PLY file of the C-alpha trace (Angstrom):
ply
format ascii 1.0
element vertex 480
property float x
property float y
property float z
element edge 479
property int vertex1
property int vertex2
end_header
1.00 -14.48 -14.13
2.94 -14.10 -17.48
6.77 -14.90 -17.20
8.99 -11.43 -17.56
10.07 -12.58 -20.44
6.69 -12.12 -22.26
6.13 -8.33 -20.71
9.72 -7.81 -21.92
8.49 -8.80 -25.20
6.65 -5.74 -25.38
9.40 -3.25 -24.60
9.84 -2.11 -28.33
6.35 -0.84 -29.05
6.80 1.52 -25.66
8.32 4.35 -26.94
5.73 4.56 -29.42
2.37 4.60 -27.12
3.04 8.40 -26.29
3.19 9.37 -29.84
0.74 10.86 -32.29
-1.23 12.82 -29.61
-3.29 16.15 -30.71
-1.63 18.48 -29.27
-4.04 19.90 -25.94
-4.25 23.70 -25.88
-3.75 23.33 -22.11
-0.96 24.00 -19.72
0.51 21.49 -17.71
-2.48 20.64 -14.98
-3.35 17.93 -12.28
-6.56 16.70 -11.16
-6.67 14.90 -8.03
-9.22 12.00 -8.24
-8.59 10.54 -4.78
-6.51 10.39 -2.24
-6.75 14.36 -1.66
-8.46 14.81 1.79
-8.26 11.26 2.60
-6.07 8.54 2.73
-7.12 5.77 0.39
-8.44 5.99 -3.23
-4.81 7.25 -4.78
-5.64 8.52 -8.55
-3.98 12.18 -10.00
-4.27 12.74 -13.32
-1.06 14.56 -15.10
-2.06 16.54 -17.96
0.98 18.16 -20.62
-0.54 19.30 -24.28
0.63 16.31 -25.47
0.17 13.35 -22.66
-2.08 12.51 -20.37
-0.72 10.20 -17.53
-2.23 8.40 -14.01
0.08 8.62 -11.23
-1.84 5.51 -9.58
-4.71 4.12 -10.11
-6.10 3.17 -6.48
-8.96 1.58 -4.86
-10.98 3.61 -1.68
-10.96 1.13 1.22
-14.08 0.94 3.60
-17.66 -0.28 3.26
-21.02 1.04 1.74
-22.83 2.05 -1.13
-21.15 5.08 -1.19
-17.25 3.93 -1.59
-18.56 1.07 -3.61
-19.62 3.58 -5.77
-16.35 5.85 -5.86
-14.69 2.48 -6.62
-16.94 2.56 -10.40
-15.45 5.90 -11.41
-11.50 6.51 -12.73
-11.39 8.94 -15.26
-13.30 10.22 -18.50
-12.59 8.91 -21.09
-9.98 6.19 -20.14
-9.11 5.38 -23.60
-7.19 8.46 -24.11
-5.03 7.94 -21.51
-1.39 7.43 -22.53
0.35 5.64 -19.36
-0.13 4.80 -15.48
3.04 4.76 -13.45
1.90 2.46 -10.69
4.00 3.53 -7.41
3.31 0.33 -5.53
1.15 -2.78 -4.91
-1.06 -1.71 -1.94
-4.91 -1.89 -3.35
-5.35 1.62 -2.46
-2.79 2.64 -5.09
-3.95 -0.30 -7.61
-7.23 -1.60 -6.77
-9.09 0.61 -9.46
-6.75 -0.73 -12.19
-9.50 -3.27 -13.87
-12.09 -0.18 -13.64
-9.74 1.34 -15.78
-9.65 -1.26 -18.21
-12.92 -2.16 -18.20
-13.57 1.51 -18.71
-11.02 1.59 -22.15
-7.75 1.87 -21.12
-5.25 0.16 -23.18
-2.01 1.93 -22.73
1.28 0.67 -20.38
1.68 0.61 -16.83
5.07 1.14 -15.77
6.40 -0.10 -12.42
8.98 -2.04 -10.87
8.96 -5.47 -11.37
8.49 -6.56 -7.67
5.18 -4.18 -8.13
4.23 -5.91 -11.01
4.37 -9.28 -9.54
2.64 -7.84 -6.50
0.10 -5.86 -7.74
-1.54 -8.77 -9.93
-1.61 -11.10 -6.90
-3.39 -8.63 -4.92
-5.79 -7.75 -7.43
-6.83 -11.43 -8.38
-7.13 -11.79 -4.38
-9.74 -8.61 -4.86
-11.30 -10.14 -7.59
-11.95 -13.23 -6.19
-13.50 -11.77 -2.76
-15.68 -9.04 -5.19
-16.96 -12.47 -6.96
-17.56 -13.98 -3.41
-19.41 -10.68 -2.20
-21.51 -9.66 -5.45
-25.18 -10.17 -4.47
-27.43 -12.56 -7.16
-28.68 -9.70 -8.89
-25.57 -7.48 -9.48
-22.10 -7.96 -11.33
-18.81 -8.00 -9.17
-17.12 -4.69 -9.78
-14.57 -6.40 -11.77
-13.31 -10.36 -12.95
-9.90 -12.11 -13.31
-10.24 -11.57 -16.78
-10.39 -7.63 -16.22
-7.04 -8.46 -13.93
-5.69 -10.75 -16.74
-5.88 -7.47 -18.73
-4.55 -5.19 -16.36
-1.75 -7.50 -16.38
-0.96 -7.63 -20.05
-0.79 -3.75 -20.65
1.96 -4.20 -17.68
5.67 -3.02 -18.24
7.91 -3.51 -15.64
11.23 -0.94 -15.52
14.65 -1.76 -13.58
14.49 0.80 -10.88
17.60 2.99 -10.16
18.16 4.65 -13.67
16.37 6.94 -16.42
14.12 4.92 -18.91
13.22 7.04 -22.14
9.83 6.32 -22.90
9.44 9.12 -25.51
11.26 12.43 -26.95
8.55 14.28 -24.40
9.08 11.55 -21.34
11.56 9.83 -18.86
11.01 8.09 -15.96
13.21 6.64 -13.04
11.80 4.60 -10.12
13.83 5.00 -7.15
13.14 3.17 -4.06
10.97 4.41 -2.02
11.25 1.70 1.18
7.48 0.64 2.68
6.71 -2.47 1.25
8.62 -4.99 -1.50
8.95 -2.99 -5.03
8.15 0.35 -3.29
8.93 3.17 -5.60
9.44 6.80 -5.88
7.73 8.11 -9.78
10.46 10.83 -10.92
9.57 12.20 -14.53
11.13 14.22 -16.89
8.20 15.72 -18.83
8.99 18.19 -22.08
6.20 20.26 -22.28
5.38 23.21 -25.27
9.22 23.20 -25.19
9.79 23.12 -21.35
11.61 20.30 -19.61
9.57 19.64 -16.02
10.85 17.42 -13.25
7.93 16.31 -11.54
8.65 13.66 -8.20
5.72 11.46 -6.95
6.44 10.05 -3.84
2.70 8.00 -3.24
3.81 6.16 -0.43
7.30 6.96 1.53
8.91 4.14 3.83
9.97 4.29 7.63
13.88 4.52 8.04
15.16 1.05 10.04
12.82 -1.50 9.91
14.02 -4.83 9.79
12.80 -6.04 6.18
12.65 -3.61 3.62
15.32 -1.06 2.91
15.12 2.67 3.55
13.86 5.07 1.13
16.30 7.08 -0.75
16.81 10.59 -1.31
15.96 12.16 -5.04
17.26 15.26 -6.36
14.87 18.18 -6.29
11.87 19.19 -8.88
9.72 21.27 -10.08
6.66 19.93 -9.16
6.31 17.32 -5.88
3.38 15.34 -4.73
4.10 14.01 -1.34
1.62 11.35 1.10
1.08 12.72 4.65
-0.50 10.05 6.54
1.61 10.03 9.67
3.43 13.91 8.72
1.79 14.42 12.20
3.33 12.01 14.21
6.65 10.60 15.34
7.19 6.92 15.36
8.35 5.82 18.13
11.81 3.84 18.43
11.45 0.46 16.55
13.11 -0.90 19.87
10.26 0.84 21.64
7.45 -0.55 19.48
9.44 -4.49 20.28
9.44 -3.77 23.69
5.43 -3.10 23.95
4.77 -5.48 21.65
6.52 -8.09 23.28
4.01 -6.79 26.62
1.33 -6.96 24.95
1.69 -10.72 23.78
3.25 -11.49 27.05
0.23 -10.09 28.96
-2.47 -12.24 26.75
-0.04 -15.47 27.07
-0.28 -15.18 30.76
-4.09 -14.76 31.03
-4.35 -17.62 28.54
-5.62 -15.40 25.99
-4.71 -15.54 22.04
-3.68 -12.55 20.15
-5.75 -11.84 17.32
-3.78 -9.42 14.77
-5.61 -7.82 11.45
-2.84 -7.67 9.24
-1.79 -6.56 5.37
-0.89 -9.18 3.42
2.27 -7.91 2.11
4.80 -5.98 4.23
3.08 -5.81 7.97
2.41 -9.82 8.04
6.10 -10.68 6.73
7.39 -8.03 9.55
5.04 -9.43 12.00
6.32 -12.87 11.69
9.83 -11.80 11.68
9.50 -10.28 14.87
7.60 -12.47 17.28
9.59 -14.99 15.76
12.66 -13.38 17.27
11.11 -12.42 20.73
10.61 -15.84 21.00
13.89 -16.99 19.84
15.10 -14.78 22.61
13.09 -15.48 25.33
11.76 -12.67 25.46
7.66 -13.81 24.72
6.91 -17.51 25.70
6.90 -19.98 23.01
3.29 -20.46 21.60
2.24 -20.75 18.14
2.07 -17.89 15.94
-0.80 -18.98 13.14
-0.40 -17.18 9.83
-4.02 -17.55 8.19
-3.79 -15.70 5.27
-3.17 -17.66 1.60
-2.55 -14.29 0.09
0.49 -13.55 2.33
1.72 -16.69 1.70
1.61 -15.95 -1.98
3.37 -12.24 -1.07
6.03 -14.15 0.86
7.10 -16.28 -1.85
7.69 -12.81 -3.76
9.72 -12.00 -1.41
11.82 -14.46 -2.39
11.90 -14.00 -6.30
12.77 -10.40 -5.73
15.14 -10.27 -3.24
17.13 -7.29 -4.64
14.32 -5.49 -2.91
14.99 -6.88 0.70
17.39 -5.52 2.90
20.34 -7.14 2.16
21.29 -8.57 6.18
17.33 -10.42 5.53
17.68 -11.95 1.79
18.67 -15.05 2.96
15.00 -15.86 5.55
13.51 -15.68 2.22
15.98 -18.46 0.27
14.25 -20.93 2.60
10.30 -21.61 2.96
8.79 -19.64 5.85
8.26 -22.83 8.50
12.38 -22.99 8.03
12.47 -19.40 7.95
10.43 -18.68 10.97
10.04 -22.16 13.41
7.86 -20.53 15.74
5.34 -19.67 12.73
2.93 -21.85 11.30
1.29 -21.07 8.03
-2.49 -21.81 7.47
-3.99 -22.32 4.23
-6.83 -24.39 3.65
-9.71 -23.05 5.12
-10.70 -25.77 7.03
-7.38 -25.62 9.07
-8.38 -21.68 9.49
-11.44 -22.77 11.19
-10.00 -25.36 13.07
-8.03 -22.36 14.95
-10.82 -21.82 17.31
-10.70 -24.85 18.86
-6.84 -24.25 19.99
-6.87 -24.14 23.50
-3.87 -22.67 24.55
-2.51 -19.54 24.09
-1.29 -18.15 20.61
-0.80 -15.50 17.95
-3.09 -15.19 14.86
-2.05 -13.20 12.06
-4.76 -12.37 9.56
-5.54 -10.83 6.27
-7.78 -7.93 6.62
-5.49 -5.20 7.88
-8.60 -2.89 8.23
-11.13 -5.40 9.20
-13.27 -5.24 6.12
-12.52 -8.50 5.01
-10.72 -11.83 5.17
-10.26 -14.54 7.42
-9.28 -11.94 10.25
-13.63 -11.23 10.80
-14.26 -14.73 11.90
-11.11 -15.12 14.20
-12.75 -11.38 15.61
-16.44 -12.88 15.81
-14.83 -15.79 17.81
-12.27 -13.33 20.05
-13.99 -10.37 20.82
-16.08 -11.97 23.61
-13.46 -13.08 26.08
-11.70 -10.26 28.48
-8.57 -13.15 28.13
-7.88 -12.18 24.30
-6.37 -8.94 22.72
-6.71 -7.51 19.19
-3.46 -5.69 18.09
-4.08 -3.36 15.62
-0.89 -2.22 13.67
-2.15 -0.81 10.71
-3.57 2.51 9.79
-6.87 1.92 9.69
-9.59 4.11 7.41
-12.71 5.79 8.73
-15.96 3.66 8.13
-14.10 0.74 8.71
-14.32 -1.82 11.12
-10.78 -1.45 12.63
-11.51 2.39 13.19
-14.38 1.30 15.09
-12.60 -1.11 17.45
-9.73 1.69 17.62
-12.01 4.02 18.52
-13.00 1.69 21.73
-16.76 0.91 20.39
-18.30 -1.35 23.14
-19.79 -3.46 20.27
-19.49 -4.14 16.19
-21.36 -5.95 13.91
-19.20 -8.50 12.14
-21.56 -10.26 9.28
-24.95 -10.70 10.81
-23.81 -10.66 14.49
-23.75 -8.25 16.97
-20.57 -8.52 19.12
-19.96 -7.19 22.31
-16.24 -6.11 22.43
-14.59 -7.35 25.81
-10.98 -8.02 24.40
-8.63 -5.60 24.85
-7.32 -3.83 21.52
-3.97 -2.10 21.26
-2.74 -0.24 18.72
0.52 0.20 17.83
1.64 2.99 14.93
5.11 2.57 15.52
5.46 -0.47 13.46
3.98 1.50 9.97
5.38 1.33 6.98
5.33 5.00 6.56
7.39 7.87 6.80
6.69 9.88 10.14
7.30 13.71 10.90
11.58 13.17 10.75
11.36 10.95 7.98
10.11 13.39 5.82
12.01 16.38 7.12
15.48 14.14 6.51
13.67 13.66 2.53
12.93 17.19 2.26
16.25 18.13 2.85
17.48 15.99 0.30
15.25 17.81 -2.12
16.11 21.08 -1.20
20.11 20.47 -1.33
19.78 19.33 -4.80
17.87 21.48 -6.51
15.02 22.44 -4.42
11.07 22.19 -4.89
9.02 24.71 -6.48
5.66 23.59 -6.07
4.33 20.57 -3.42
1.02 19.17 -3.08
0.27 17.49 -0.25
-1.77 14.24 -0.37
-2.54 10.83 0.82
-3.47 12.07 4.63
-6.58 13.31 6.24
-6.84 16.81 7.42
-4.79 17.58 10.66
-1.99 15.19 9.23
-2.05 17.03 5.34
-2.06 20.30 7.18
1.17 19.27 9.07
2.62 18.04 5.64
2.39 21.31 4.32
3.72 23.47 7.54
6.65 20.78 7.21
7.17 21.28 3.01
7.01 25.39 3.72
10.88 26.03 4.37
11.99 23.79 0.73
9.13 25.35 -1.67
8.73 28.41 -4.03
5.44 28.45 -3.54
3.12 27.51 -0.97
2.46 23.92 -0.30
-1.01 22.75 -1.46
-3.65 20.45 -0.01
-5.62 19.80 -2.69
-9.29 18.39 -2.23
-10.94 15.56 -4.00
-11.58 16.43 -7.84
-10.06 19.56 -7.79
-7.75 20.99 -10.88
-4.53 22.86 -10.59
-2.17 24.66 -13.13
1.31 23.84 -12.79
0 1
1 2
2 3
3 4
4 5
5 6
6 7
7 8
8 9
9 10
10 11
11 12
12 13
13 14
14 15
15 16
16 17
17 18
18 19
19 20
20 21
21 22
22 23
23 24
24 25
25 26
26 27
27 28
28 29
29 30
30 31
31 32
32 33
33 34
34 35
35 36
36 37
37 38
38 39
39 40
40 41
41 42
42 43
43 44
44 45
45 46
46 47
47 48
48 49
49 50
50 51
51 52
52 53
53 54
54 55
55 56
56 57
57 58
58 59
59 60
60 61
61 62
62 63
63 64
64 65
65 66
66 67
67 68
68 69
69 70
70 71
71 72
72 73
73 74
74 75
75 76
76 77
77 78
78 79
79 80
80 81
81 82
82 83
83 84
84 85
85 86
86 87
87 88
88 89
89 90
90 91
91 92
92 93
93 94
94 95
95 96
96 97
97 98
98 99
99 100
100 101
101 102
102 103
103 104
104 105
105 106
106 107
107 108
108 109
109 110
110 111
111 112
112 113
113 114
114 115
115 116
116 117
117 118
118 119
119 120
120 121
121 122
122 123
123 124
124 125
125 126
126 127
127 128
128 129
129 130
130 131
131 132
132 133
133 134
134 135
135 136
136 137
137 138
138 139
139 140
140 141
141 142
142 143
143 144
144 145
145 146
146 147
147 148
148 149
149 150
150 151
151 152
152 153
153 154
154 155
155 156
156 157
157 158
158 159
159 160
160 161
161 162
162 163
163 164
164 165
165 166
166 167
167 168
168 169
169 170
170 171
171 172
172 173
173 174
174 175
175 176
176 177
177 178
178 179
179 180
180 181
181 182
182 183
183 184
184 185
185 186
186 187
187 188
188 189
189 190
190 191
191 192
192 193
193 194
194 195
195 196
196 197
197 198
198 199
199 200
200 201
201 202
202 203
203 204
204 205
205 206
206 207
207 208
208 209
209 210
210 211
211 212
212 213
213 214
214 215
215 216
216 217
217 218
218 219
219 220
220 221
221 222
222 223
223 224
224 225
225 226
226 227
227 228
228 229
229 230
230 231
231 232
232 233
233 234
234 235
235 236
236 237
237 238
238 239
239 240
240 241
241 242
242 243
243 244
244 245
245 246
246 247
247 248
248 249
249 250
250 251
251 252
252 253
253 254
254 255
255 256
256 257
257 258
258 259
259 260
260 261
261 262
262 263
263 264
264 265
265 266
266 267
267 268
268 269
269 270
270 271
271 272
272 273
273 274
274 275
275 276
276 277
277 278
278 279
279 280
280 281
281 282
282 283
283 284
284 285
285 286
286 287
287 288
288 289
289 290
290 291
291 292
292 293
293 294
294 295
295 296
296 297
297 298
298 299
299 300
300 301
301 302
302 303
303 304
304 305
305 306
306 307
307 308
308 309
309 310
310 311
311 312
312 313
313 314
314 315
315 316
316 317
317 318
318 319
319 320
320 321
321 322
322 323
323 324
324 325
325 326
326 327
327 328
328 329
329 330
330 331
331 332
332 333
333 334
334 335
335 336
336 337
337 338
338 339
339 340
340 341
341 342
342 343
343 344
344 345
345 346
346 347
347 348
348 349
349 350
350 351
351 352
352 353
353 354
354 355
355 356
356 357
357 358
358 359
359 360
360 361
361 362
362 363
363 364
364 365
365 366
366 367
367 368
368 369
369 370
370 371
371 372
372 373
373 374
374 375
375 376
376 377
377 378
378 379
379 380
380 381
381 382
382 383
383 384
384 385
385 386
386 387
387 388
388 389
389 390
390 391
391 392
392 393
393 394
394 395
395 396
396 397
397 398
398 399
399 400
400 401
401 402
402 403
403 404
404 405
405 406
406 407
407 408
408 409
409 410
410 411
411 412
412 413
413 414
414 415
415 416
416 417
417 418
418 419
419 420
420 421
421 422
422 423
423 424
424 425
425 426
426 427
427 428
428 429
429 430
430 431
431 432
432 433
433 434
434 435
435 436
436 437
437 438
438 439
439 440
440 441
441 442
442 443
443 444
444 445
445 446
446 447
447 448
448 449
449 450
450 451
451 452
452 453
453 454
454 455
455 456
456 457
457 458
458 459
459 460
460 461
461 462
462 463
463 464
464 465
465 466
466 467
467 468
468 469
469 470
470 471
471 472
472 473
473 474
474 475
475 476
476 477
477 478
478 479
């Protein structure tokens, strides 16, 4: 990765990135090109008379030809896009940036410093996986060279204060919780002599999680785009979830099995390592080895140390030490040969492995080895998108196909929604009240959610909005 100083050297030119565009004969419009009526693929195009902006450029998650084709599309005439505002580094929010670069985009990508580093690490890993999976007769969807091109466009901005980008545009990134560096994007846009305020809450975090600070409330706006992943749910209290985690792990240990935890490499892996270590340290779970089998997770954990300001204050000291010192019961697995050797461990253990939706990563090998043994358990701790292996496991499929093998599912499968880093209905209500108390909400668009959750979010928003909230569908364009 380039050092931050190399990025900052481009800042002097940023103010000109939006100058000199031809006036477009339209009112402000938003076109929804992803995460509209579904959870993944966040990409929203904001057009004014002078500006063409993107809010996120994320990948669709899942398998199959249809998903692959969707991920090869970004926006028409990508080279005319003035800039991208990136909310955070999850692939469903940044994963199509290399494709956008391939399509000709060369404008700035604005985000927080932590998000810039996280996104590059995530995209480099995605490029590696894409190269490994690409058939001999077809190129990978993008390469490390494309990721390097994306990195060169990154413009990290200090969160918490306004940045004037041109005479027509200012931005402020406010902490969103959720994961390291995640931000609520607040835009002040001047269009045809009228000042408009746009707020984009791509993924709003849950309050009260141990490692990442709570989201902040922001003032009201003319236009709101807000996620809705768990808007129809109320998460159990964190302590209740910790007790459930202790029960599941304790039961599996008692019957001599292993717990396989598919986990995203940023956020969930670090939280689980901390929680399980605490449970062992307080004698709530027998002392067993906890293996973190994800080279990507180790790279991400190092970023917690680099960006300590984005970690909850009372936990920052953890990341000033290496992982083994901070978490005595955690063993980091880096080499593939050591990952394979975990299959020969003949005692109860917990394996946290990369691949939160079980669509890739080392977790697939551990699942293939563990699913047929009724002593074992699979613990799903993340949202599982439709058509993913994780969703099939969550739906109690009697067997699943992993690589070229049909695997009977005899292990127990558990879901812990309460560890989600997404806001629930109560978190959203609290956050909407903050918007309403300081200016209110003009028009709201509900994104990043499946049907029932999105519809519930629209109902939650109704009392706070001047106009009826909208649940847009993929490809729709709305005037605002």
